[in-house]
C-alpha positions, -999 to 999 in steps of 0.1 A, spaced: 322 -669 218 356 -655 210 372 -642 242 401 -617 238 421 -618 270 424 -584 287 397 -568 265 366 -589 265 350 -605 296 327 -635 297 295 -616 291 306 -603 257 282 -606 228 294 -605 192 274 -585 167 279 -584 129 274 -551 111 275 -547 73 285 -584 67 296 -578 31 326 -559 45 338 -591 63 340 -576 97 330 -588 132 323 -564 161 324 -574 198 309 -552 224 308 -550 262 292 -525 285 321 -500 282 339 -508 249 334 -517 213 360 -538 195 365 -541 158 380 -573 143 387 -574 105 404 -608 105 438 -591 108 436 -566 137 415 -559 167 407 -522 174 390 -507 204 367 -479 196 359 -458 227 322 -451 230 323 -420 252 346 -391 256 361 -394 221 378 -361 213 352 -334 211 322 -356 207 316 -361 244 281 -346 241 247 -355 228 249 -358 190 219 -347 170 229 -350 134 256 -366 112 265 -355 76 290 -371 53 305 -354 23 316 -372 -9 353 -368 1 346 -386 34 346 -355 56 322 -359 84 302 -332 102 285 -337 136 259 -315 152 253 -314 189 227 -304 215 250 -274 224 246 -256 191 281 -266 179 291 -282 146 322 -305 146 342 -313 115 361 -346 114 387 -349 85 422 -363 83 419 -377 119 414 -342 133 383 -326 150 374 -289 145 345 -271 162 324 -243 148 299 -222 167 284 -189 157 249 -193 168 232 -171 193 206 -185 216 194 -157 240 159 -171 240 163 -206 227 153 -235 249 166 -262 226 198 -251 207 200 -285 189 217 -287 155 189 -303 135 203 -307 100 237 -302 82 243 -301 45 266 -286 18 247 -262 -5 264 -238 -29 298 -246 -16 290 -238 20 281 -260 50 246 -251 62 235 -260 98 199 -254 110 189 -253 146 158 -256 167 170 -223 182 157 -204 152 190 -196 134 208 -209 103 246 -211 104 267 -211 72 303 -222 73 326 -212 44 361 -222 53 367 -205 86 341 -178 80 308 -183 98 276 -164 89 244 -166 109 210 -155 97 174 -156 109 148 -160 82 117 -158 103 121 -149 140 111 -175 166 105 -201 139 129 -230 144 144 -244 112 144 -282 111 157 -293 76 168 -280 42 178 -292 8 188 -280 -27 167 -290 -57 182 -301 -90 171 -267 -105 191 -249 -78 162 -238 -56 169 -240 -19 141 -252 4 141 -247 42 117 -266 64 106 -249 96 82 -252 125 55 -234 105 56 -242 68 85 -243 43 106 -214 28 117 -214 -9 150 -196 -17 157 -179 16 168 -143 12 153 -110 1 129 -127 -25 120 -158 -4 86 -174 -8 71 -188 24 46 -217 19 24 -216 50 -4 -241 60 -34 -241 37 -16 -219 11 -18 -234 -24 -27 -268 -10 1 -270 16 -16 -286 46 14 -291 68 25 -273 99 58 -286 112 81 -296 83 102 -326 93 121 -336 61 126 -326 24 139 -348 -4 138 -351 -43 133 -381 -64 151 -390 -96 126 -369 -116 134 -338 -96 101 -338 -78 100 -323 -43 86 -344 -15 80 -329 20 72 -348 52 52 -328 77 34 -335 110 1 -343 93 8 -354 57 32 -363 29 34 -335 3 45 -332 -33 51 -298 -50 40 -295 -86 57 -262 -92 27 -241 -84 5 -261 -60 9 -288 -34 -6 -324 -35 -10 -338 0 -15 -374 11 -33 -382 44 -55 -409 57 -85 -386 52 -80 -384 14 -57 -413 5 -63 -450 13 -32 -464 31 -15 -431 38 -4 -422 73 -18 -393 94 16 -376 93 52 -383 87 86 -378 104 117 -384 83 115 -397 47 140 -415 24 137 -422 -13 152 -453 -27 167 -459 -62 133 -470 -75 117 -437 -63 98 -454 -35 92 -430 -7 99 -445 28 87 -426 58 83 -431 95 53 -424 118 45 -449 145 49 -475 117 70 -475 85 53 -466 53 64 -472 17 48 -452 -12 56 -458 -49 49 -421 -57 18 -430 -76 -9 -450 -58 4 -480 -39 10 -478 -2 25 -504 21 27 -503 59 53 -522 80 51 -526 118 82 -524 139 68 -551 161 67 -574 130 104 -565 125 112 -578 160 112 -545 180 89 -539 210 53 -528 204 62 -496 223 92 -487 199 90 -452 185 110 -445 153 135 -416 154 151 -418 119 152 -438 86 181 -443 64 187 -464 32 223 -476 26 242 -484 -6 229 -520 -5 193 -510 -4 188 -519 32 164 -498 52 177 -488 86 152 -475 112 164 -462 145 142 -457 176 143 -434 206 147 -461 232 149 -496 216 179 -497 193 176 -500 155 166 -525 129 179 -532 94 152 -543 69 160 -560 35 131 -551 11 143 -579 -13 134 -608 9 117 -589 38 143 -602 63 153 -580 93 181 -577 118 175 -561 152 204 -543 169 198 -531 205 214 -533 239 202 -569 242 227 -581 215 251 -551 211 269 -524 230 244 -497 223 235 -476 253 203 -470 272 193 -436 257 182 -446 222 195 -435 188 192 -401 172 203 -409 137 224 -434 116 246 -428 86 274 -445 66 307 -433 52 323 -440 18 338 -473 31 304 -486 44 312 -478 80 282 -472 102 280 -441 124 254 -441 152 246 -409 171 231 -417 205 202 -397 218 216 -394 253 251 -383 264 269 -414 250 284 -396 221 288 -419 190 294 -455 180 314 -463 149 315 -496 130 336 -497 99 365 -509 78 389 -481 86 386 -469 122 387 -431 127 417 -416 146 404 -413 181 424 -412 214 429 -443 234 428 -466 204 442 -500 212 458 -524 188 461 -561 197 488 -579 176 477 -605 152 496 -632 133 490 -653 103 481 -690 106 498 -717 85 471 -734 65 479 -761 39 470 -770 13 454 -738 3 433 -738 -18 419 -771 -5 391 -795 -12 386 -820 15 407 -810 46 434 -786 58 461 -787 84 462 -755 106 492 -745 127 506 -713 143 534 -697 122 558 -698 152 549 -735 160 532 -726 193 500 -741 205 467 -728 191 432 -729 207 396 -719 199 399 -726 161 370 -709 144 358 -712 108 338 -683 94 322 -678 60 328 -648 38 301 -628 56 316 -634 90 291 -660 101 306 -686 124 304 -721 110 323 -742 135 346 -739 166 371 -763 180 377 -753 216 406 -776 224 444 -769 224 464 -781 194 499 -779 178 483 -790 146 446 -791 139 429 -809 110 398 -793 97 373 -812 76 361 -793 45 342 -820 27 307 -807 35 315 -770 27 305 -754 -6 331 -738 -28 341 -703 -18 361 -680 5 364 -687 42 383 -673 72 401 -692 100 407 -676 134 426 -692 162 441 -680 195 478 -683 202 483 -672 239 470 -637 239 474 -631 202 448 -638 175 461 -656 144 441 -655 111 441 -669 76 421 -669 45 410 -702 30 397 -710 -5 376 -742 -9 375 -755 -45 
């Protein structure tokens, strides 16, 4: 355990996110601390700017701009360290004004809501439209051919507007009712997840996959994700993988280390091919399809709150954004921390390590000659390999059993963390 005086107490648990980014995250009940082997940064978990409400969706643009939807019908833009709120939706009869989905289509930001409206943001102009009264819109996407598809509580709408086509249950083979998610594979084929089947649109008709007509298919699906190999991943009670042709695989969250009672809330595939599945009450799990290993992240080993997770997303730097399902706002884990209020920097210094590169051993000292303690050796992924808990003016570290590669050394000098990179040859 690495204890940072004044910030972390004795019950702190360290959790590593996105290890290829060489970062370590420490969490307590009321704070998250980011350490990138140079600086330590406190990321507030509640009351951050205008995100002190339940978040319901996160959308990231290619330029890094982030959009957050809330349970109050507002959309918040985060760019250049500044927050900007948008709200043009009317909810005279809506019981749930949740922002369900955000995306950029035809140069505008679209936001759908369970309150039966669509909001379009073009610069500072806001347009609100209702396609079908009293029919909540849950998701939408634009096809490679330019068609816009809007999933709703009763079917799916193609090209909303004066000439829109409404695909309703049992029309041209569409068997769904509530449309949960829409996506397109690399061939431009449309896949739709509904409450009772997975659907594919042929251009004129719908092909649907259900346990009643397809061996291995689920009885219905929630969100879906399509990986680089055009495998369709979807959540029900379990996780399903479909190759788009005939092969179905089912994964149990219990087999991935989560409780048998865990209920999936979202699924996400990151740039490394990892499959992230969040749950309503039991944290989230990261699954590696290459070796079928998994990493469970919940309140037992991280600072995540009690209310579960709504959705997970990453930014262009690989930072992980976690929208909580309760009133805990958002957690952020990443290389470059966003500009929030109350950020706290703890100074850090560089250790003197020689020789470097080294082969058999190194001498480690503080650059100012002061005493060092808690000398920790980490590999390039941030995994702790050893710790020397004593107090030293000069510490000799044995490297003879280490393979060649890049390592990090962390030591404490009073209340300051000192760090150094080490190359073993």
